[in-house]
Steps between C-alpha positions, in 0.01 A plus 500: 500500500664610818760271671275473817194410296702236312610341823141499631377321182781247518425426861133450419584262209737293720239483776227383265741244344584372850138466591428318171778248563390438862146441381624271224684287748203483734262416218748250361487314829143400420502483120655292216851529374583860397597411142134442402175560681197269510206632293133471565324243271270773366812675369655184364199408292499847342865449380583359156513125460329211676437483873277269707147630539539724191180501298587682177556207263201373291365158583600374151865539597477219756577150372436291809718261707461210260683697233777597745539140594593399146847642552512529878349166602713444809414835654134478407450153644671596828323836526148371445504336849603811685274715713558799271359301205194422709432839659144490378230270365131510422339435831332175375852358443638585839629180657440639843136554431473169323643313801289689758138518375337666669741732680325676793582737785308674779584860590197598714257617402589385151546149358696459173508222249690435176343220307546375145354306218668393174539857364408743773613600848240672718600725785231585752454660834201500738409657827238235572213708357628631173778399261703617207679286243708550192711291261874505558687535176869500600713334765829685561791311659594137470437445873859450630412777750143588397244562227275798449190523277382774268139550375320747288176685562347771286822530297707563821754258635509392864749318722338237734503586863618144580804324362626147529814462714714189483614517860137500616376270227198726494367850461582824682493874440686596179820696575433874473127479575346669802480247780191665655159351447344628175175695529324326218503186282655680199799617708520153661526348150809700400641840414503679163823562316542810291604477134871558571520243778316252286743547212806466730353195666445316169831620361692316774284186487432458136665574160368744237201614706577852382597541135507807280451684832159342541395262781356193332418187696354319194844429355733472801728203572472357852822511706833675435623350173824547304376815336398673820868532584673481165246695304278414203666245273368549147795718373748271675357177356464646150861627491643175643308287244624731225863445614534861616646396831628838626173669415320220678706545814437869502129442461465325839612606849766301673489615865857356560629802308350746746706696751478385864248774599291447188517128549351525855248757388403259223379243759369797702245575228277250688693445823546878557815696431680701767345816353155350489505433877645835579235674299224297662636555847453135593656436836506218752536128468262483200775637275687170542279396208689742276830319444666752262442782747638296787800381296584862396500600873776247568839636597672289236267635232603855579860403433392454145602132429354416163473139597226569753176475304185292520625280215832437676324265738173417320466346158171645374444207268511240779321419828600708802770317692394470864802318635698759702836328455475529123553876524828475695714500182323816387596668826859373477537633148528842666606426854831341598451166675761513768530748788879516436452598131488867407234635264612545146369685204335178374371404848439839673285351776648412833475150635217405731640429848232238575463274200510453125201274502133597454597873483154619402339359811683760706561788265166487310258391777147377448244768593149399595228720339191453724256618231632243256544215746833421339869573553698702236876497456625855583732591215662782700837327549643595844635382830181441694516603865283320750205718606572764243194661340411435141709736288295694245 
């Protein structure tokens, strides 16, 4: 190789390396900490071991919450009252529908009604001349913000066009549905969901709806139970009862052992990981619903502090704490409390110049989602500037 050619090749290599480093910095400004990258949930469920929404285990491997409670009574009793434990119910057991019978709405030219008897919920729509009706099988959502209904016709699953919204105490167009007037009664009733969407929907609202890679509603467990997150418990229970403690611990997933990125992706299996949102291209205020994505877009996340995960502030076994002041100590575990104090390795965050009280009310503002008639806490931790546009 000639000397001149060698210099040209070296120059090209250095130039490409420089471009790569510049792009890495630019991409890093909008992505998780560089030590590990968020993965899409579809990739996570293909990896070895358990992961929420994974459907490979046979139904016989699930023991049920009552068995878990024999050793973990405190966690089980606290968890059963949480919204996650009540993410779904057979429609006839919906407390919202029981308390509001019938539930009606008028969206001209269509009139809607949800009515019930002891075992059945009927969902109907009429244009004054003709009508369509069907039985609602599932109610998704406890109703803290809303509740949506799923029905089945000719082996296909449908999402109701109307949902209940707590803020309205009534029905309105389901988030994600076309707000224009439907052309016919079938479309006015609801929209069909394809097989993949149906599986994902049930995977995040029920337990063991897909087992042995087969979608099976006949044997699912309503709500997100212990085994939806920790994995099927048969091997764990059998080993623990046999005194094989270490084998038992290895046979169940303990999310507290996950890395920070994996921990946030774990919750993102249903709440959307950073990678999930990027792949979907979801932009605008609607992505405030996707807390893991918003958290991983925070400046402090990109600095790679392992203490900043979903579980750092939220105990998944207990009710969501809604008192803003209760999170102050979480903030001050990373930020210094006094403006005169200098950040340290243990407290790398600078002091807030305004206050050390109710931190989240300023740095994690409430964002109103019009289509959901409810505010969501924006988990992109930042200094919010008055009048600044919503940051994607």
